[in-house]
C-alpha positions in Angstrom: 1.1 1.5 -19.5 3.6 4.2 -18.5 4.2 5.9 -15.0 2.0 3.4 -13.1 2.5 0.7 -10.6 -0.9 -1.1 -10.4 -4.5 -0.5 -10.7 -5.3 -0.3 -6.8 -8.2 -1.5 -4.9 -9.7 1.3 -2.8 -10.6 0.1 0.6 -11.8 3.2 2.8 -13.8 6.3 2.4 -12.4 9.9 3.5 -14.8 11.4 5.9 -13.5 15.2 6.4 -15.2 18.2 6.5 -15.4 20.5 2.9 -15.0 17.6 0.5 -16.7 19.1 -2.4 -15.3 20.5 -5.6 -11.7 20.4 -6.1 -11.0 24.0 -5.5 -9.9 26.1 -2.7 -12.5 26.9 0.0 -12.5 29.2 2.6 -12.2 28.5 6.5 -12.6 31.4 8.4 -10.6 34.9 7.4 -7.0 33.4 7.6 -7.3 29.9 6.2 -8.1 28.3 3.2 -8.6 24.4 2.4 -6.6 23.5 -0.9 -7.5 20.5 -2.6 -5.8 18.9 -5.5 -6.4 15.3 -7.4 -5.4 13.6 -10.2 -3.8 10.5 -11.6 -0.8 8.4 -10.8 0.6 4.8 -10.3 -2.3 3.6 -12.4 -4.7 5.0 -9.9 -6.2 8.4 -8.3 -4.5 10.6 -5.6 -6.2 13.5 -3.8 -4.8 16.0 -1.3 -6.6 18.2 1.2 -4.6 20.8 2.7 -5.4 23.6 5.3 -3.1 26.5 4.4 -3.5 28.9 7.6 -1.2 31.4 6.0 -2.7 31.5 2.6 0.4 31.8 1.0 0.3 28.7 -1.4 -2.0 28.6 -4.4 -3.7 25.6 -5.6 -1.7 25.8 -8.9 1.5 26.0 -7.2 0.8 22.8 -5.1 -0.5 20.9 -7.9 2.8 21.7 -9.8 4.7 20.7 -7.2 2.9 17.4 -6.3 3.1 16.3 -10.0 6.6 17.1 -10.2 7.6 14.9 -7.2 5.2 12.2 -8.4 7.0 11.9 -11.9 10.3 11.6 -10.1 8.9 8.7 -7.9 7.6 7.1 -10.8 11.2 7.5 -12.8 12.7 5.7 -9.6 10.3 3.1 -8.8 7.5 2.2 -11.5 7.9 -1.3 -12.5 5.8 -0.4 -15.8 8.1 2.2 -17.1 11.1 0.5 -18.7 13.3 3.4 -18.1 12.7 3.7 -14.3 15.7 2.6 -12.3 13.8 -0.2 -10.8 13.0 -1.4 -14.3 16.7 -1.2 -15.4 17.9 -3.0 -12.3 15.6 -5.7 -13.0 16.6 -6.2 -16.6 20.2 -6.5 -15.7 21.5 -10.2 -15.3 24.5 -8.8 -13.5 25.2 -10.4 -9.8 27.6 -7.3 -9.1 26.4 -4.9 -6.1 24.5 -1.9 -7.6 24.5 1.6 -5.8 20.9 3.0 -6.0 19.2 6.2 -5.7 18.2 7.6 -1.8 14.6 6.9 -2.8 14.8 3.6 -4.0 17.6 2.5 -1.0 14.8 4.0 1.4 11.9 2.1 0.2 14.0 -1.5 -0.1 15.4 -1.4 3.1 12.0 -0.7 4.6 11.0 -3.4 2.4 13.7 -5.7 3.7 13.1 -4.9 7.3 9.1 -5.8 7.0 10.2 -9.0 5.3 12.5 -9.9 8.0 9.7 -9.2 10.6 6.9 -10.8 9.0 8.3 -14.1 8.8 9.3 -13.6 5.0 5.7 -12.9 3.9 6.2 -9.5 2.6 8.3 -10.5 -0.5 9.1 -7.8 -3.3 10.5 -11.1 -5.6 7.2 -12.8 -6.2 6.7 -11.5 -9.6 7.1 -15.1 -10.9 4.2 -16.5 -8.7 1.9 -13.4 -9.4 2.5 -13.8 -12.9 2.1 -17.5 -12.5 -1.5 -17.0 -10.9 -2.3 -14.7 -13.5 -2.5 -11.6 -11.5 0.7 -9.9 -13.0 0.9 -7.8 -16.1 -0.1 -10.6 -18.7 -3.6 -10.7 -16.9 -5.9 -12.7 -15.2 -5.5 -16.5 -16.6 -8.3 -17.9 -14.5 -6.8 -21.3 -14.1 -4.6 -23.0 -11.6 -0.9 -23.8 -12.4 0.4 -27.0 -11.8 2.5 -28.1 -8.8 5.6 -28.2 -10.9 5.1 -24.8 -12.1 4.5 -23.5 -8.8 7.7 -25.0 -7.5 9.9 -23.4 -10.5 8.1 -19.9 -9.7 9.2 -20.4 -5.7 12.8 -21.3 -7.1 13.1 -18.1 -8.8 11.3 -16.2 -5.8 12.3 -15.5 -2.2 13.6 -12.2 -1.1 16.0 -13.2 1.3 17.8 -16.0 -0.9 17.7 -14.1 -4.2 18.5 -10.4 -3.1 20.9 -8.4 -0.8 19.8 -5.2 0.5 22.6 -2.9 1.9 22.1 0.6 3.0 22.5 2.1 -0.2 23.0 -0.7 -2.8 21.2 -3.8 -4.2 22.8 -7.1 -5.3 20.9 -9.9 -7.1 21.9 -13.3 -5.8 20.6 -15.1 -8.8 20.7 -13.2 -12.5 16.9 -13.5 -12.8 15.7 -11.8 -9.8 13.4 -9.2 -10.3 11.9 -6.6 -7.7 8.1 -5.3 -7.9 7.2 -2.6 -5.7 3.5 -2.4 -6.0 2.9 -3.2 -2.4 5.0 -0.7 -1.0 5.4 2.0 -3.6 2.3 3.8 -3.5 2.8 4.3 0.4 6.0 5.8 -0.3 4.5 8.2 -2.8 2.2 9.4 -0.1 5.1 10.2 2.3 7.0 12.1 -0.6 4.1 14.5 -0.9 3.5 14.8 2.7 7.1 15.8 3.1 6.5 18.3 0.3 3.5 19.8 2.0 5.4 20.2 5.2 8.3 21.9 3.4 5.4 24.5 2.6 4.6 24.8 6.2 1.3 23.1 5.8 0.7 21.2 9.2 -2.8 20.0 8.7 -3.2 17.8 5.6 -4.4 14.4 4.0 -2.7 12.9 1.3 -4.0 9.5 -0.3 -3.0 7.4 -3.3 -5.0 4.5 -4.4 -6.1 3.9 -0.8 -3.1 4.6 1.1 -2.8 7.5 2.9 -1.2 9.9 5.5 -2.8 12.5 7.7 -1.3 15.1 9.8 -2.9 17.6 12.0 -6.5 18.3 11.8 -9.2 18.3 9.2 -11.0 21.8 8.3 -13.3 20.9 11.2 -10.5 21.1 13.8 -10.9 17.2 14.5 -8.7 14.3 13.5 -9.5 13.2 10.1 -12.2 10.7 9.9 -11.5 7.6 7.5 -14.0 5.0 7.0 -12.5 1.2 6.6 -15.0 -0.6 3.8 -16.7 -4.0 4.4 -14.7 -6.3 2.6 -17.5 -7.3 0.1 -17.2 -6.5 -3.7 -21.0 -6.3 -3.7 -21.5 -3.9 -0.3 -19.7 -0.6 -0.2 -20.6 0.1 3.3 -18.1 1.2 6.4 -17.0 -1.4 8.6 -15.3 0.7 10.8 -14.5 4.7 10.9 -11.2 5.8 12.6 -10.3 9.2 13.7 -6.6 9.8 12.3 -3.9 12.3 12.8 -0.2 12.3 12.1 -0.2 8.5 11.1 -0.1 6.7 7.9 -3.0 4.1 7.2 -3.4 1.3 4.4 -5.8 -1.3 3.8 -5.1 -4.8 2.0 -8.2 -6.9 1.1 -8.4 -10.1 -1.0 -12.1 -9.6 -2.4 -11.6 -7.5 -5.4 -9.0 -9.4 -7.3 -9.6 -12.9 -7.4 -10.9 -15.9 -9.7 -12.9 -19.2 -9.1 -12.3 -22.6 -10.7 -14.2 -25.9 -9.9 -15.9 -23.9 -7.0 -12.6 -22.7 -5.4 -11.8 -19.0 -5.0 -8.4 -18.0 -5.5 -7.1 -14.5 -4.2 -4.4 -12.4 -5.7 -2.7 -12.5 -2.3 0.1 -15.1 -2.7 1.4 -16.9 0.4 5.6 -16.6 -0.2 6.1 -20.1 1.5 3.8 -22.1 -0.2 3.5 -20.2 -3.4 -0.2 -20.4 -3.4 -3.1 -17.8 -2.8 -4.2 -17.5 1.0 -6.7 -19.6 2.1 -7.7 -18.4 5.5 -10.6 -16.4 6.4 -9.1 -13.0 6.9 -10.3 -10.8 4.1 -9.2 -7.5 5.0 -6.4 -5.9 7.1 -5.9 -2.3 7.8 -2.7 -1.1 9.3 -1.9 2.7 11.2 1.8 3.4 11.6 4.2 6.2 11.6 4.0 6.6 7.7 2.3 5.3 4.6 5.0 3.4 3.2 5.1 1.1 6.4 1.3 0.8 6.5 1.4 -0.2 2.8 3.9 -3.0 3.3 2.4 -4.1 6.5 -1.2 -4.3 5.5 -0.1 -6.6 2.7 2.3 -8.7 4.8 -0.6 -9.0 7.8 -3.3 -10.1 5.2 -0.8 -12.9 4.2 0.0 -13.9 7.5 -3.8 -13.9 8.4 -5.3 -13.0 11.8 -3.9 -15.5 14.0 -0.1 -15.0 13.4 -0.4 -11.5 12.3 -2.2 -10.3 15.4 0.7 -11.9 17.6 3.2 -10.0 15.3 1.1 -6.9 15.7 1.0 -7.1 19.5 4.7 -8.1 19.8 5.8 -5.1 17.6 2.9 -2.7 19.2 1.3 -2.1 15.9 -1.9 -0.9 15.3 -4.0 -3.5 13.1 -7.6 -4.0 12.5 -8.3 -7.8 11.2 -11.7 -8.1 9.4 -12.5 -11.9 8.8 -15.3 -13.9 7.1 -17.4 -15.8 9.4 -17.3 -19.3 8.4 -20.2 -20.4 10.6 -22.8 -17.6 9.6 -25.5 -19.0 6.9 -24.8 -15.7 5.2 -22.1 -13.2 4.7 -20.8 -12.1 7.9 -17.7 -10.3 9.2 -15.7 -10.3 12.6 -13.3 -7.4 13.3 -10.3 -8.1 15.7 -8.3 -4.9 16.8 -4.8 -5.4 17.8 -4.3 -3.9 21.3 -2.5 -0.8 19.9 -5.5 -0.2 17.5 -7.8 -0.5 20.5 -6.0 1.9 22.5 -5.8 4.4 19.6 -9.2 4.2 19.1 -10.5 4.6 22.6 
């Protein structure tokens, strides 16, 4: 599967004005709305941009976006054996390696989130993800042995197996591999946002597989309205709708990728400390932050942490986070939402 990161779950609904056919539609006499959509990273992307000068054609915008996304894939895609990250993974050298500015930016952000999240955001968990059947080999629908989990844990651990410097990476063990599926889509969103800004576009929404960034206002002249999906695979209703402007947003949930065995549900979200799927009741986490890359990484980290510890970290860092939990006391499916202080303030 070339040029892909992963098949992503979508946990939101975009609710701005004028979202019909993917063609430019007029917004008054001096502006137009440009819309571009396509495939990248194993999922869909969509862009809505308000061009107040009408200087940019949809065709030119599409070419720029596709070119930028191709470049991101050549650097960060774990599915492309020729990509920069795949070549790093394939090497068994423990020498320090200078990497591209793009990979350095992503890895420094990943390292910062790893440290701030009690180590629960970890880009080296590939052996555990594969072991539980959620990697490239597909779902095995069976639980691994305790011995196999311990072996995979020893092959993982970002702070122990990998050294990240400003412009370089260094394996601490020859078998260390990096997987960027929990941060790469967000970075791709930010790259496209920068491309739009370089064209002088100030009002836009960029989304890749559920991770997004909005700038300015939507075609109605109001903040972009984004619906957060109820974390139920059989119910596509909206749990919350948030107004978003000049922020990245990502939602991570445990309810689409899982298997059941002997009456126990095993999610694809792996606890980096135990090597096992999460067992708490938090089903979905949405993060609003300065860019989509950090929102992407933190949404995963907060879901692993769960509401109790995650809320504590979110409030300590003044981060806007919305936790959605399953109500374990309810006789039927019911969810409880808990916002961080920053999230409540932003939506007030």
